[in-house]
C-alpha positions as CSV (number, residue, x, y, z in Angstrom):
1,X,-36.5,34.6,1.3
2,X,-33.8,36.4,2.2
3,X,-30.7,35.3,4.6
4,X,-31.5,38.4,7.2
5,X,-35.6,36.9,7.4
6,X,-34.4,33.4,7.6
7,X,-32.3,34.1,10.8
8,X,-35.1,35.5,12.4
9,X,-37.4,33.0,11.8
10,X,-36.0,31.3,15.0
11,X,-36.1,34.3,16.7
12,X,-36.9,33.3,20.8
13,X,-37.7,30.0,19.6
14,X,-36.7,26.8,22.2
15,X,-34.3,24.2,20.8
16,X,-31.4,22.0,21.1
17,X,-30.2,21.9,17.8
18,X,-31.3,23.5,14.5
19,X,-29.8,24.3,11.0
20,X,-27.5,27.3,11.4
21,X,-28.2,30.6,9.2
22,X,-25.6,33.2,10.3
23,X,-24.4,33.6,13.3
24,X,-25.6,31.6,16.5
25,X,-25.7,31.2,20.4
26,X,-24.4,28.0,22.1
27,X,-27.0,25.7,23.0
28,X,-25.7,25.6,26.9
29,X,-26.9,26.0,30.5
30,X,-26.7,29.6,32.3
31,X,-24.2,29.3,35.1
32,X,-24.6,26.5,37.3
33,X,-28.5,25.7,36.0
34,X,-28.8,22.8,34.2
35,X,-31.7,24.0,32.5
36,X,-30.9,24.8,28.9
37,X,-31.2,28.1,26.9
38,X,-33.4,28.6,23.7
39,X,-31.8,29.6,20.7
40,X,-32.0,33.2,19.2
41,X,-30.0,34.9,16.3
42,X,-27.7,37.2,15.6
43,X,-27.7,39.4,12.5
44,X,-26.0,37.9,9.4
45,X,-22.1,39.0,9.7
46,X,-21.9,39.2,5.8
47,X,-24.8,42.2,6.1
48,X,-21.9,44.1,7.9
49,X,-19.0,43.3,5.9
50,X,-17.9,46.6,3.5
51,X,-14.7,48.8,2.4
52,X,-15.5,52.4,3.0
53,X,-13.4,54.6,1.4
54,X,-10.3,51.9,2.0
55,X,-11.3,50.8,5.8
56,X,-13.1,47.6,6.4
57,X,-15.9,47.0,8.0
58,X,-17.3,44.0,9.9
59,X,-19.2,42.7,12.9
60,X,-17.3,41.0,15.6
61,X,-19.1,38.4,18.4
62,X,-18.1,38.2,21.5
63,X,-19.2,35.0,23.7
64,X,-19.2,33.8,26.9
65,X,-19.1,30.2,29.0
66,X,-23.2,31.2,29.2
67,X,-23.9,31.1,25.5
68,X,-24.6,34.8,26.1
69,X,-23.3,36.9,23.3
70,X,-22.6,40.4,21.9
71,X,-22.1,41.5,18.0
72,X,-20.1,44.8,18.0
73,X,-19.4,46.3,14.2
74,X,-16.5,48.8,13.8
75,X,-18.7,50.9,12.3
76,X,-19.3,53.3,15.0
77,X,-18.1,51.2,17.2
78,X,-21.5,50.1,18.0
79,X,-23.4,47.2,19.8
80,X,-25.4,45.5,17.5
81,X,-27.0,42.8,19.5
82,X,-26.7,41.6,23.4
83,X,-28.0,38.4,23.7
84,X,-28.9,37.4,27.7
85,X,-30.9,34.8,29.1
86,X,-34.2,35.8,30.7
87,X,-36.4,34.1,33.9
88,X,-37.3,31.3,31.4
89,X,-33.7,30.9,30.6
90,X,-34.6,32.2,26.9
91,X,-31.9,34.4,25.3
92,X,-33.5,37.7,24.4
93,X,-31.5,40.4,22.4
94,X,-31.9,43.5,25.0
95,X,-30.6,45.9,22.3
96,X,-32.1,48.3,19.5
97,X,-30.6,48.1,15.8
98,X,-30.2,47.1,12.5
99,X,-30.0,44.0,10.2
100,X,-27.5,45.8,7.8
101,X,-24.6,48.0,7.8
102,X,-26.3,50.2,5.4
103,X,-29.2,51.4,7.8
104,X,-26.7,52.3,10.2
105,X,-25.3,54.9,7.3
106,X,-28.8,56.8,6.9
107,X,-29.1,59.9,7.4
108,X,-31.0,61.2,10.7
109,X,-30.3,57.5,12.2
110,X,-30.6,57.9,16.0
111,X,-27.1,56.4,17.2
112,X,-28.2,52.8,17.7
113,X,-25.5,51.4,19.9
114,X,-22.8,53.6,19.1
115,X,-19.2,55.1,20.5
116,X,-20.0,58.8,20.9
117,X,-16.8,61.6,20.5
118,X,-15.4,63.4,20.4
119,X,-17.8,65.3,22.7
120,X,-21.0,63.0,23.9
121,X,-24.1,65.0,23.9
122,X,-25.0,68.9,23.6
123,X,-22.7,71.6,23.4
124,X,-24.7,75.2,23.1
125,X,-24.8,76.9,19.8
126,X,-21.9,74.8,18.5
127,X,-19.5,76.9,20.3
128,X,-16.9,76.8,23.3
129,X,-13.9,79.2,23.8
130,X,-10.3,77.1,25.0
131,X,-7.2,78.9,25.9
132,X,-9.1,82.4,24.9
133,X,-9.9,80.6,21.2
134,X,-13.5,80.1,20.2
135,X,-14.2,77.0,18.5
136,X,-17.2,76.6,15.8
137,X,-18.9,72.8,15.7
138,X,-21.3,71.3,13.1
139,X,-24.9,72.3,13.5
140,X,-26.7,68.9,13.8
141,X,-29.2,69.4,16.4
142,X,-31.3,72.5,16.1
143,X,-28.6,75.2,17.0
144,X,-26.8,73.1,19.1
145,X,-23.9,70.6,18.5
146,X,-25.2,66.9,19.3
147,X,-22.7,63.8,20.1
148,X,-20.0,65.4,18.1
149,X,-22.1,66.6,14.9
150,X,-21.9,65.3,11.1
151,X,-18.5,63.8,11.8
152,X,-19.0,62.0,15.0
153,X,-17.2,58.7,16.1
154,X,-20.6,56.8,15.9
155,X,-19.6,57.0,11.9
156,X,-16.2,56.6,11.3
157,X,-14.8,53.0,10.8
158,X,-13.0,52.5,13.9
159,X,-9.7,49.9,13.4
160,X,-10.6,46.6,15.2
161,X,-8.5,43.7,16.7
162,X,-10.3,40.8,18.5
163,X,-8.2,39.8,21.1
164,X,-10.2,36.4,22.3
165,X,-13.8,35.4,22.5
166,X,-14.4,38.0,25.2
167,X,-12.5,40.8,24.2
168,X,-12.7,43.4,21.0
169,X,-10.2,46.6,20.9
170,X,-10.9,49.8,18.9
171,X,-9.0,52.6,17.9
172,X,-9.3,55.5,15.9
173,X,-7.2,58.9,15.4
174,X,-9.3,61.9,15.1
175,X,-7.3,64.3,13.4
176,X,-6.6,68.0,14.6
177,X,-10.2,70.1,13.2
178,X,-12.5,67.3,12.2
179,X,-15.7,68.3,13.6
180,X,-14.1,71.3,14.7
181,X,-12.3,70.5,17.5
182,X,-8.5,70.6,18.3
183,X,-5.8,68.3,18.5
184,X,-5.0,65.0,17.2
185,X,-6.8,63.0,19.5
186,X,-5.7,59.2,20.0
187,X,-8.7,56.8,21.2
188,X,-9.0,53.4,22.2
189,X,-12.5,51.5,23.4
190,X,-11.9,48.4,24.6
191,X,-15.0,46.4,24.8
192,X,-14.9,42.9,27.8
193,X,-17.7,40.4,27.9
194,X,-17.2,38.3,31.0
195,X,-18.6,35.2,31.9
196,X,-20.4,37.0,34.5
197,X,-22.8,38.8,31.6
198,X,-20.8,42.3,32.0
199,X,-20.2,44.5,29.4
200,X,-17.2,46.5,30.3
201,X,-16.8,49.4,28.4
202,X,-12.9,51.0,28.7
203,X,-12.0,54.5,27.4
204,X,-8.8,55.9,26.8
205,X,-7.9,58.7,24.9
206,X,-4.6,61.4,24.6
207,X,-4.1,64.4,22.9
208,X,-0.9,66.5,21.3
209,X,-3.2,69.7,21.8
210,X,-5.5,71.1,24.5
211,X,-8.8,69.8,23.6
212,X,-12.5,68.7,25.0
213,X,-13.2,64.9,25.7
214,X,-16.6,63.2,26.7
215,X,-17.1,60.2,25.7
216,X,-19.9,57.7,26.2
217,X,-22.0,54.5,24.3
218,X,-25.5,55.4,22.9
219,X,-27.2,51.4,23.2
220,X,-30.7,51.8,23.2
221,X,-32.1,48.8,25.9
222,X,-35.3,47.3,26.2
223,X,-35.2,44.7,28.5
224,X,-38.3,43.2,27.5
225,X,-36.6,42.4,24.2
226,X,-35.7,44.7,21.2
227,X,-38.7,45.4,19.3
228,X,-41.3,45.2,22.6
229,X,-43.6,48.1,22.4
230,X,-42.3,50.1,25.2
231,X,-40.1,50.5,28.4
232,X,-42.6,52.1,30.7
233,X,-43.4,49.4,32.3
234,X,-39.3,48.8,33.6
235,X,-38.6,49.7,37.2
236,X,-35.4,51.9,37.6
237,X,-33.2,53.3,40.4
238,X,-30.5,56.0,39.8
239,X,-28.4,57.1,42.8
240,X,-28.8,60.6,42.0
241,X,-29.5,63.7,44.5
242,X,-29.6,66.0,41.7
243,X,-29.9,66.8,37.8
244,X,-29.3,69.2,35.3
245,X,-31.9,71.4,34.1
246,X,-32.1,72.3,31.0
247,X,-33.5,74.7,28.7
248,X,-36.5,74.3,25.4
249,X,-33.1,73.5,23.4
250,X,-32.3,70.8,25.9
251,X,-29.1,72.7,27.1
252,X,-28.6,72.8,30.8
253,X,-29.1,76.4,32.2
254,X,-26.1,75.5,34.5
255,X,-28.1,74.7,37.9
256,X,-28.2,71.6,39.4
257,X,-31.7,70.9,41.2
258,X,-32.7,68.6,43.9
259,X,-34.7,65.6,42.7
260,X,-36.4,65.0,46.0
261,X,-40.3,65.9,45.2
262,X,-40.1,65.8,41.5
263,X,-40.4,63.4,38.7
264,X,-36.6,63.0,38.6
265,X,-36.5,61.2,41.7
266,X,-35.5,57.3,40.9
267,X,-33.8,57.0,44.3
268,X,-36.2,54.3,45.1
269,X,-37.2,52.1,42.1
270,X,-40.0,53.2,39.9
271,X,-41.6,52.7,37.1
272,X,-40.2,54.6,34.3
273,X,-43.6,55.2,33.2
274,X,-45.2,56.6,36.5
275,X,-44.4,59.8,36.2
276,X,-42.9,60.1,32.6
277,X,-46.4,62.6,31.7
278,X,-46.6,64.4,34.5
279,X,-47.2,68.4,33.9
280,X,-43.8,69.3,34.2
281,X,-41.8,71.8,32.1
282,X,-38.6,69.7,32.1
283,X,-40.7,66.8,31.0
284,X,-42.1,68.8,28.2
285,X,-38.8,70.2,27.1
286,X,-37.4,66.7,26.4
287,X,-41.0,65.1,25.5
288,X,-39.9,62.7,28.5
289,X,-36.6,62.1,30.0
290,X,-33.9,63.3,28.7
291,X,-31.4,64.8,31.7
292,X,-28.1,64.4,33.0
293,X,-28.1,63.1,36.8
294,X,-25.6,64.6,38.9
295,X,-24.4,60.9,40.6
296,X,-24.0,61.1,44.5
297,X,-20.9,58.8,44.3
298,X,-17.7,58.3,45.4
299,X,-13.9,58.4,42.9
300,X,-13.9,55.1,41.2
301,X,-16.3,52.4,39.2
302,X,-19.1,52.4,41.4
303,X,-23.1,50.7,40.6
304,X,-25.5,54.1,40.1
305,X,-28.4,52.4,38.2
306,X,-30.5,49.6,38.1
307,X,-32.9,48.5,35.8
308,X,-35.5,45.7,35.8
309,X,-38.4,44.2,33.6
310,X,-40.9,42.6,35.7
311,X,-42.0,40.9,32.0
312,X,-38.6,38.9,31.7
313,X,-36.6,39.1,35.3
314,X,-33.6,40.6,33.4
315,X,-31.8,43.1,35.3
316,X,-29.1,45.5,34.5
317,X,-27.1,47.0,36.7
318,X,-24.8,50.4,36.0
319,X,-21.6,50.9,36.8
320,X,-19.0,53.8,35.9
321,X,-15.8,56.0,36.9
322,X,-18.2,58.7,35.4
323,X,-19.8,62.0,37.1
324,X,-23.0,61.9,35.0
325,X,-25.6,59.8,33.5
326,X,-28.3,60.4,31.0
327,X,-31.5,59.3,31.5
328,X,-33.5,59.0,27.7
329,X,-36.8,57.6,27.9
330,X,-36.6,57.1,24.0
331,X,-39.3,60.1,23.4
332,X,-38.1,60.7,19.7
333,X,-38.7,57.4,18.5
334,X,-42.0,57.1,16.3
335,X,-42.0,53.8,14.7
336,X,-41.9,55.3,11.1
337,X,-39.0,53.2,10.2
338,X,-39.6,50.1,10.0
339,X,-36.1,49.0,9.5
340,X,-35.2,47.6,13.1
341,X,-34.3,43.8,13.5
342,X,-36.4,41.4,11.5
343,X,-38.2,44.3,9.6
344,X,-39.8,45.7,12.9
345,X,-40.2,49.1,14.2
346,X,-39.1,50.9,17.2
347,X,-42.3,53.3,18.3
348,X,-41.8,55.9,21.0
349,X,-40.4,54.7,24.0
350,X,-39.9,51.9,22.9
351,X,-36.5,52.2,24.5
352,X,-34.3,53.6,27.1
353,X,-30.7,55.2,27.0
354,X,-28.1,55.0,30.3
355,X,-25.2,57.2,28.8
356,X,-22.6,57.6,31.4
357,X,-21.1,61.0,31.0
358,X,-19.6,64.0,32.0
359,X,-22.3,67.2,31.8
360,X,-23.5,68.5,28.5
361,X,-22.3,71.7,27.7
362,X,-19.7,71.7,30.0
363,X,-17.0,73.4,27.9
364,X,-19.5,76.6,28.3
365,X,-20.3,75.9,32.1
366,X,-17.7,76.7,34.2
367,X,-19.3,75.1,37.4
368,X,-19.4,71.9,36.0
369,X,-16.6,69.3,36.0
370,X,-13.9,69.9,33.5
371,X,-14.0,68.1,30.3
372,X,-10.6,69.6,29.2
373,X,-7.7,67.1,28.1
374,X,-4.1,68.2,27.8
375,X,-1.2,66.8,26.0
376,X,0.9,64.0,28.5
377,X,-2.6,63.5,30.2
378,X,-4.7,60.2,30.0
379,X,-8.4,60.4,29.3
380,X,-9.2,57.2,30.9
381,X,-12.7,55.7,32.2
382,X,-14.7,52.6,32.6
383,X,-18.9,51.2,32.6
384,X,-20.1,48.4,33.1
385,X,-23.3,46.7,32.0
386,X,-24.2,44.2,34.0
387,X,-26.9,41.7,33.7
388,X,-28.7,39.2,36.0
389,X,-32.2,37.4,36.4
390,X,-34.2,37.9,38.9
391,X,-37.0,35.2,39.0
């Protein structure tokens, strides 16, 4: 029996004490509740130790006073596990991922938990014009560029500095011309895990040449617990009056359409699965939801979405400074990959993503908010995923 299998034999089993196998949660109460919280194991950190082209990879654990934990690897800045208590005071790992670093390196891997850059989402035909010059990018999504191309930030080893039990700083220098993008881009992303079960992601970047930047995180969530068969039973609410419709290659048409009267209206909490199979051309293009929402928010950090599981009682609020939110309902997960945590598969629509962002294809869409970053400017934005329990 290998170490990884041992780690997951104890998954979701309530206990006060147990024999250690890999990283483990603290046995503690949740907040002021004296009820104990059950034990759930994180992946074995040794499965994430590697040297990739002279760069060291590891798994870093952030903890809070409630015993809730987040596991992050500096390979792609990926959130590997996120353990939060449910309504029965049992920990659930609510993000999809793998037990081994090597699984994240597979060709065609689905960006599980990754930091995305230099440009999150799609750029049409892998081209954009900046200052009169055409830049050609890598075509890794049919005729388009997706999430930075084949050389995106999701596949880079970031310099890691664990500040304390709550905070991890990651840094990366994206050199001029990397994946086709102009300018040396200096990036820092800070993960902070609070005692209020908030995962705060702070993005910062500067450049020495005019460029385009759109950073985000691609965590796949299932509030029933990673490995549960569906997220169509989750309630979703998004504060947005509009969304950006797409063509058959999932590139925005340039229009902003109202959500009212359409399957895209989540202003009132609605089951994700309620209208996902509606006879709607936009849903057919995305094989479900895979669309950018135009958020109705003021400047600054603001709550823009809430998701909840009726099964576990876990609630996730999304707060952001960004103008857009990509809602993806896991339509391209197939269940064919048996390499998930504990050798489980992740079937169709078994996870959702809520990626805070500027709009897709903005470099080719003058009416969209600009994503141009110039020397002397700072790219700064914050997103928070906040977890609570509705009993």
